Each structure stands twice: as structure tokens, then as C-alpha cells.
C-alpha positions in Angstrom: -0.3 0.0 -0.3 1.2 3.4 -1.3 0.8 6.1 1.6 0.9 10.2 1.9 0.8 12.7 5.1 -0.3 16.2 5.3 2.1 18.7 4.8 2.5 20.6 7.9 3.0 24.2 7.9 2.3 24.9 4.2 -0.5 26.8 2.3 -1.8 26.5 -1.2 -0.8 29.6 -2.9 -3.7 31.3 -5.2 -1.2 33.7 -7.4 1.9 35.6 -6.8 2.0 39.0 -9.0 4.9 41.4 -9.3 4.6 44.9 -9.5 8.2 46.3 -10.2 6.6 49.8 -10.9 5.7 49.6 -7.4 8.7 47.8 -6.1 6.7 45.3 -4.9 5.4 41.5 -4.8 2.1 39.5 -3.8 0.8 36.5 -3.0 -2.8 35.8 -2.6 -4.3 33.2 -0.6 -7.9 31.7 -0.5 -9.9 31.7 2.4 -12.8 30.6 2.2 -14.2 30.3 5.6 -13.6 33.7 5.6 -12.7 35.0 9.2 -12.1 32.0 10.3 -9.6 31.0 7.9 -7.8 34.6 8.3 -7.7 34.9 11.8 -5.0 32.5 12.0 -2.9 34.3 9.0 -3.1 38.1 10.7 0.2 39.0 11.6 2.1 35.7 9.9 4.8 35.7 7.7 4.9 33.3 4.5 7.6 31.8 2.9 7.1 31.6 -0.6 10.1 31.1 -3.4 12.6 31.7 -0.5 10.9 35.3 0.0 9.1 36.5 3.1 6.0 37.8 2.6 3.4 39.6 5.4 -0.1 39.6 5.9 -1.3 42.9 4.7 -5.3 42.2 4.9 -8.1 40.5 3.2 -11.1 41.0 1.2 -14.3 39.6 2.9 -16.1 39.7 -0.7 -13.8 37.6 -2.7 -12.5 35.8 0.4 -8.5 36.4 -0.6 -5.9 37.2 2.3 -3.4 39.6 0.9 0.7 39.4 2.0 3.6 41.5 0.7 6.9 42.3 0.0 9.0 45.2 -0.9 11.1 44.6 -3.6 13.4 48.2 -3.3 13.1 48.7 0.5 13.8 46.6 3.9 11.0 44.4 4.9 10.6 44.7 8.3 10.4 40.9 9.3 12.6 39.5 12.4 12.8 35.8 13.9 11.5 34.8 17.0 13.7 32.6 18.7 
């Protein structure tokens, strides 16, 4: 029998956008359960393609959460030990 396991601390990315004109990259995540999903993501950082993206907000009409990364200035993200 073949087995599989559920990946821990991973999430599916809905979209990734680069806006060089704004010096910003964006990652969007679906949050189908609305606030119940979003409250687990607030004040969180996700890593995508070895880059850190900070939570910036969500749209309750489309149930999407948004994360952003500055390409030209510092990203204020710290590691908690």
C-alpha cells in the first residue's frame, strides 16, 4: 500500500504577482471560511520562493488574504527565537 501525509505549515498559493513599477510582490491565498481562516494568518509571515511576505489584509467579498513583500526597501520581518 502506498501512503501519503499531510504537509505541516504549508498553504496553497492562489496567485503571485510582481509589480516592478511599485517595487512590490504580492501573494494571494484563498480563505474560504472567511474570518475563521484569516484570524489564523494575521500578523504572520509566509515564505514563498525563499522570500518572506507579510500579511497585509483580506477581502471579505472575495475571501482572499493578501501578503506583500517590498522589493526596493527593507522588509520589517524578524525571527522569533
